[in-house]
Structures are given as structure tokens and as C-alpha cells.
N, C-alpha and C positions, 0 to 999 in steps of 0.2 A: 503494501500499499504505499501510498505517498501521498503528501501534503504540498499542493502547489502556492506561488506565492499569491494567488489572488484568492485562494479558499479562507471563509470564514476562521478567525482563531479558533484552536481546539478540535479542527476537525480532520479526519484522515480520508483518502480515497477508498473504494471496495476493495479488500483483497485480492489477490490474482496469485495461483498456484502455478510458477514457473514450470517446476520437474518434480514429478512424483518418484519419491523413492518406492522400490519393491520389496523391500525386505529390512533390516537393522544391520546395523556395524557390527561385525563380529570380533571378537577377543576371546580367544581359547587361552592364551597364557601370557607371558610377560613378553613385551617387544623391546628389541635393542635399542630403538629408537625413541620410546614411548609410542604415547597414542598417536599422536600427531593430527589428531582431527581438528579443524580448525586454521589449516595452517594455509589454506588456499582459499580465501574468502576476500574480495573486493567488490565495491558498487562506484562506479565515477560516471561522470556527465559526460557524453561524447563531445569530444573539443569542436566538432563543426555544426553540433546542431544541438543546443540547449534543450530542447524538449526530449532527448534521449538519454536513456540510462543504460548502461552496459554492467550486467552485475555477473561474478562468476563465483559458484557455490559448490561446496561438497554434498554430496547425497549419497544414500545407500543405495545402492544397486550391482552388489556382489556378494555371493555365496562364500569368496574367499575370505578366509582370515586375515585380519587387518589391511584389508583392500576397500577405499572407496572409489566415488567416480565425481568427476566436475562436470558442470554445465554452465556454458555462458548463454546468456540470455538478456536480449533488448526489450527494453520498455520504451514505449513512446508516448508522452502526454497527449490526451485528446486537445482538439482547439476548442476553445470556449466560443 
């Protein structure tokens, strides 16, 4: 969800599901590098289009131990 500059104070847009995980993150034992979940997460404004947000997030989509997936998704604000 997002709050655009012209939105009323205290309001947020409707949440949008970008990528649905299909399973859960598996940890069956200690990892030599720690869990590492959350290392690859960012959201930024497109430098050429201020109405476009890019986000890269981790999600659970693997049945392999200590493995997660990443997804790049773009969201564009609706014109008023």
C-alpha cells in the first residue's frame, strides 16, 4: 500500500499482493552463515518516473532448506 502526496492525512491506499509465497522458509538445522532472511529487500522510486516504485523482496517458494526466492515488482500510482 502507499500514501500519495495528495492523499488525506492518515490514509493509505488499498494493499496489493505483489507475489504470493507457496510454502514456508525451511530451517532444519544451524546455518554456517546465519539465517540471512531479509538481506535482499529494497524499494525505490524510478529515477525517470516518480510515479513508479520498484521493489525487490524475498518470499518463500522453495522446498529446499535455507533457500528463498526473490522477486522484482513495479507499482505505478494511478493518475488522479
